[in-house]
ChimeraX commands (.cxc) that place a marker at each C-alpha (Angstrom):
marker #1 position 0.00,0.00,0.00 radius 0.5
marker #1 position 1.35,3.44,-0.87 radius 0.5
marker #1 position 2.32,5.74,1.95 radius 0.5
marker #1 position 0.13,8.65,3.03 radius 0.5
marker #1 position 2.70,10.99,1.47 radius 0.5
marker #1 position 2.39,9.20,-1.88 radius 0.5
marker #1 position -1.43,9.31,-1.77 radius 0.5
marker #1 position -1.29,13.01,-0.92 radius 0.5
marker #1 position 1.10,13.60,-3.82 radius 0.5
marker #1 position -1.26,11.80,-6.21 radius 0.5
marker #1 position -4.16,13.89,-4.94 radius 0.5
marker #1 position -2.26,17.17,-5.30 radius 0.5
marker #1 position -1.19,16.21,-8.84 radius 0.5
marker #1 position -4.79,15.43,-9.78 radius 0.5
marker #1 position -6.02,18.75,-8.38 radius 0.5
marker #1 position -3.29,20.64,-10.23 radius 0.5
marker #1 position -4.31,18.97,-13.51 radius 0.5
marker #1 position -7.97,19.79,-12.89 radius 0.5
marker #1 position -7.12,23.37,-12.00 radius 0.5
marker #1 position -4.98,23.77,-15.12 radius 0.5
marker #1 position -7.85,22.34,-17.19 radius 0.5
marker #1 position -10.22,24.92,-15.69 radius 0.5
marker #1 position -12.74,22.40,-14.39 radius 0.5
marker #1 position -12.72,23.32,-10.71 radius 0.5
marker #1 position -15.78,25.54,-10.42 radius 0.5
marker #1 position -14.88,27.41,-7.22 radius 0.5
marker #1 position -12.07,27.76,-4.69 radius 0.5
marker #1 position -14.16,25.74,-2.23 radius 0.5
marker #1 position -14.28,22.82,-4.70 radius 0.5
marker #1 position -10.50,23.01,-5.08 radius 0.5
marker #1 position -10.09,23.08,-1.29 radius 0.5
marker #1 position -12.34,20.02,-0.88 radius 0.5
marker #1 position -10.48,18.15,-3.62 radius 0.5
marker #1 position -7.17,18.90,-1.88 radius 0.5
marker #1 position -8.43,17.79,1.54 radius 0.5
marker #1 position -10.55,14.70,0.87 radius 0.5
marker #1 position -8.55,11.46,0.51 radius 0.5
marker #1 position -10.72,10.02,-2.28 radius 0.5
marker #1 position -8.96,6.64,-2.24 radius 0.5
marker #1 position -10.71,5.93,1.07 radius 0.5
marker #1 position -14.11,6.20,-0.69 radius 0.5
marker #1 position -13.20,3.74,-3.46 radius 0.5
marker #1 position -11.13,1.26,-1.50 radius 0.5
marker #1 position -11.85,-1.49,-4.04 radius 0.5
marker #1 position -9.34,0.05,-6.46 radius 0.5
marker #1 position -5.63,0.72,-6.28 radius 0.5
marker #1 position -4.69,4.10,-4.77 radius 0.5
marker #1 position -3.21,5.18,-8.11 radius 0.5
marker #1 position -6.51,4.41,-9.89 radius 0.5
marker #1 position -8.48,6.40,-7.33 radius 0.5
marker #1 position -6.92,9.59,-8.63 radius 0.5
marker #1 position -7.62,8.99,-12.33 radius 0.5
marker #1 position -10.54,10.56,-14.19 radius 0.5
marker #1 position -12.33,7.23,-14.61 radius 0.5
marker #1 position -15.48,5.65,-13.21 radius 0.5
marker #1 position -15.06,2.91,-10.63 radius 0.5
marker #1 position -17.42,-0.05,-10.32 radius 0.5
marker #1 position -18.69,0.03,-6.77 radius 0.5
marker #1 position -21.42,-2.62,-6.86 radius 0.5
marker #1 position -22.30,-5.69,-8.93 radius 0.5
marker #1 position -25.88,-6.96,-9.11 radius 0.5
marker #1 position -26.90,-10.60,-9.37 radius 0.5
marker #1 position -28.02,-9.99,-12.97 radius 0.5
marker #1 position -24.49,-8.96,-13.95 radius 0.5
marker #1 position -25.19,-5.24,-14.11 radius 0.5
marker #1 position -23.03,-2.83,-12.17 radius 0.5
marker #1 position -23.20,0.57,-10.58 radius 0.5
marker #1 position -20.33,2.87,-11.43 radius 0.5
marker #1 position -19.26,5.95,-9.56 radius 0.5
marker #1 position -17.65,8.69,-11.63 radius 0.5
marker #1 position -14.84,10.04,-9.51 radius 0.5
marker #1 position -14.63,13.63,-10.64 radius 0.5
marker #1 position -18.29,14.66,-10.66 radius 0.5
marker #1 position -17.74,16.90,-7.63 radius 0.5
marker #1 position -15.97,19.34,-9.93 radius 0.5
marker #1 position -19.30,20.12,-11.60 radius 0.5
marker #1 position -21.24,20.97,-8.46 radius 0.5
marker #1 position -20.96,23.78,-5.97 radius 0.5
marker #1 position -21.72,22.63,-2.43 radius 0.5
marker #1 position -23.67,25.06,-0.26 radius 0.5
marker #1 position -21.73,26.93,2.45 radius 0.5
marker #1 position -21.15,24.72,5.47 radius 0.5
marker #1 position -21.78,21.48,3.59 radius 0.5
marker #1 position -19.70,18.46,4.54 radius 0.5
marker #1 position -18.64,15.46,2.51 radius 0.5
marker #1 position -19.42,11.97,3.72 radius 0.5
marker #1 position -19.41,8.48,2.36 radius 0.5
marker #1 position -22.73,6.84,1.56 radius 0.5
marker #1 position -23.15,3.29,2.83 radius 0.5
marker link #1:1,2 radius 0.2
marker link #1:2,3 radius 0.2
marker link #1:3,4 radius 0.2
marker link #1:4,5 radius 0.2
marker link #1:5,6 radius 0.2
marker link #1:6,7 radius 0.2
marker link #1:7,8 radius 0.2
marker link #1:8,9 radius 0.2
marker link #1:9,10 radius 0.2
marker link #1:10,11 radius 0.2
marker link #1:11,12 radius 0.2
marker link #1:12,13 radius 0.2
marker link #1:13,14 radius 0.2
marker link #1:14,15 radius 0.2
marker link #1:15,16 radius 0.2
marker link #1:16,17 radius 0.2
marker link #1:17,18 radius 0.2
marker link #1:18,19 radius 0.2
marker link #1:19,20 radius 0.2
marker link #1:20,21 radius 0.2
marker link #1:21,22 radius 0.2
marker link #1:22,23 radius 0.2
marker link #1:23,24 radius 0.2
marker link #1:24,25 radius 0.2
marker link #1:25,26 radius 0.2
marker link #1:26,27 radius 0.2
marker link #1:27,28 radius 0.2
marker link #1:28,29 radius 0.2
marker link #1:29,30 radius 0.2
marker link #1:30,31 radius 0.2
marker link #1:31,32 radius 0.2
marker link #1:32,33 radius 0.2
marker link #1:33,34 radius 0.2
marker link #1:34,35 radius 0.2
marker link #1:35,36 radius 0.2
marker link #1:36,37 radius 0.2
marker link #1:37,38 radius 0.2
marker link #1:38,39 radius 0.2
marker link #1:39,40 radius 0.2
marker link #1:40,41 radius 0.2
marker link #1:41,42 radius 0.2
marker link #1:42,43 radius 0.2
marker link #1:43,44 radius 0.2
marker link #1:44,45 radius 0.2
marker link #1:45,46 radius 0.2
marker link #1:46,47 radius 0.2
marker link #1:47,48 radius 0.2
marker link #1:48,49 radius 0.2
marker link #1:49,50 radius 0.2
marker link #1:50,51 radius 0.2
marker link #1:51,52 radius 0.2
marker link #1:52,53 radius 0.2
marker link #1:53,54 radius 0.2
marker link #1:54,55 radius 0.2
marker link #1:55,56 radius 0.2
marker link #1:56,57 radius 0.2
marker link #1:57,58 radius 0.2
marker link #1:58,59 radius 0.2
marker link #1:59,60 radius 0.2
marker link #1:60,61 radius 0.2
marker link #1:61,62 radius 0.2
marker link #1:62,63 radius 0.2
marker link #1:63,64 radius 0.2
marker link #1:64,65 radius 0.2
marker link #1:65,66 radius 0.2
marker link #1:66,67 radius 0.2
marker link #1:67,68 radius 0.2
marker link #1:68,69 radius 0.2
marker link #1:69,70 radius 0.2
marker link #1:70,71 radius 0.2
marker link #1:71,72 radius 0.2
marker link #1:72,73 radius 0.2
marker link #1:73,74 radius 0.2
marker link #1:74,75 radius 0.2
marker link #1:75,76 radius 0.2
marker link #1:76,77 radius 0.2
marker link #1:77,78 radius 0.2
marker link #1:78,79 radius 0.2
marker link #1:79,80 radius 0.2
marker link #1:80,81 radius 0.2
marker link #1:81,82 radius 0.2
marker link #1:82,83 radius 0.2
marker link #1:83,84 radius 0.2
marker link #1:84,85 radius 0.2
marker link #1:85,86 radius 0.2
marker link #1:86,87 radius 0.2
marker link #1:87,88 radius 0.2
marker link #1:88,89 radius 0.2
view
């Protein structure tokens, strides 16, 4: 497992790429992206994959279908002041 420093470096690199691409809607989105360790929310994938702009399969149904979670959708929404981020279970 990568160290916390490596995961933080991957996260900072991802945020820098998103910022350079102009897709971070507000400074508060950028701050959240820098602070939230997204690999903890998609623990079924490698830490390196958690910081890619790809969807992650988070659930498989008995019929073979799957639910995918796009990782960078937060960049398209502006959370209200005081909002907090939490994992859904």
